[in-house]
C-alpha positions as CSV (number, residue, x, y, z in Angstrom):
1,X,0.0,0.0,0.0
2,X,1.5,3.3,-1.1
3,X,1.7,6.2,1.4
4,X,2.4,4.4,4.7
5,X,4.3,7.6,5.5
6,X,2.4,10.5,7.0
7,X,1.9,14.0,5.9
8,X,4.7,16.6,6.3
9,X,5.0,20.3,6.0
10,X,8.2,22.1,5.1
11,X,9.1,25.8,4.5
12,X,11.6,26.6,1.8
13,X,13.6,29.5,0.4
14,X,15.5,29.3,-2.9
15,X,18.4,31.7,-3.8
16,X,20.1,32.5,-7.1
17,X,18.6,33.7,-10.3
18,X,15.0,32.7,-9.4
19,X,13.0,35.9,-10.0
20,X,11.9,36.9,-13.5
21,X,12.4,33.4,-14.8
22,X,8.9,31.9,-14.2
23,X,10.2,30.1,-11.1
24,X,7.0,30.4,-9.2
25,X,4.9,29.1,-12.1
26,X,7.1,26.1,-12.6
27,X,7.2,25.4,-8.8
28,X,3.4,25.5,-8.8
29,X,3.2,23.1,-11.7
30,X,5.7,20.7,-10.2
31,X,3.9,20.8,-6.8
32,X,0.5,20.1,-8.4
33,X,2.0,17.3,-10.5
34,X,3.2,15.7,-7.2
35,X,-0.2,16.2,-5.6
36,X,1.2,18.7,-3.0
37,X,-0.5,21.8,-1.5
38,X,1.1,25.0,-0.3
39,X,2.3,28.3,-1.7
40,X,5.2,30.1,-3.4
41,X,6.1,33.8,-3.6
42,X,8.9,36.2,-4.5
43,X,10.6,38.0,-1.6
44,X,11.8,41.6,-1.5
45,X,15.4,40.4,-1.3
46,X,15.5,38.4,-4.5
47,X,14.7,34.9,-3.4
48,X,11.6,32.7,-3.7
49,X,10.0,31.2,-0.6
50,X,7.1,29.1,0.2
51,X,5.6,26.1,2.0
52,X,4.8,22.6,0.7
53,X,2.6,20.0,2.3
54,X,1.8,16.4,1.4
55,X,3.0,12.8,1.7
56,X,6.6,12.8,2.9
57,X,8.1,11.1,-0.2
58,X,6.4,13.6,-2.6
59,X,7.6,16.5,-0.5
60,X,11.1,15.1,-0.7
61,X,10.7,15.0,-4.5
62,X,9.8,18.7,-4.6
63,X,12.7,19.5,-2.3
64,X,15.1,17.8,-4.8
65,X,13.5,19.7,-7.7
66,X,13.9,23.0,-5.9
67,X,17.5,22.2,-5.1
68,X,18.6,21.0,-8.6
69,X,16.1,21.8,-11.4
70,X,13.8,24.8,-11.0
71,X,12.5,26.6,-14.1
72,X,14.5,26.3,-17.3
73,X,16.1,29.7,-17.1
74,X,16.7,29.7,-13.4
75,X,20.1,29.3,-11.7
76,X,19.8,27.9,-8.2
77,X,22.6,28.7,-5.8
78,X,21.0,27.5,-2.6
79,X,17.8,25.9,-1.4
80,X,17.1,26.0,2.3
81,X,14.4,23.9,4.1
82,X,13.1,24.8,7.5
83,X,10.3,23.9,9.9
84,X,9.9,20.4,8.6
85,X,7.2,18.7,10.7
86,X,4.6,15.9,10.5
87,X,1.1,17.2,10.3
88,X,-2.2,15.5,10.9
89,X,-4.0,17.2,8.0
90,X,-3.2,19.5,5.0
91,X,-3.5,23.2,5.9
92,X,-4.0,24.3,2.3
93,X,-6.5,23.3,-0.4
94,X,-4.2,23.7,-3.4
95,X,-0.8,25.2,-4.4
96,X,-1.0,28.9,-4.9
97,X,1.3,31.6,-6.2
98,X,1.2,34.5,-3.7
99,X,2.0,38.0,-4.6
């Protein structure tokens, strides 16, 4: 049976050339493809940050994508993940781009 692992939530912040290269849109698409919920937004200091929630294995897949792939024109220098925790239920209904 798939999904014996529980749900997790993790916050992330990605640095590098990640603004103006459709990073948020690609992140949203990848998260939705993986069946995750959460959000992504640009920060005032040139990074992209957000939160992802879902089955632990799927969240790990998104973390790897944020670390190494990103949008086609992005150049990722660092991806940090914080506040990783198990959750009883999803706190978002979908994966949104926040302004």
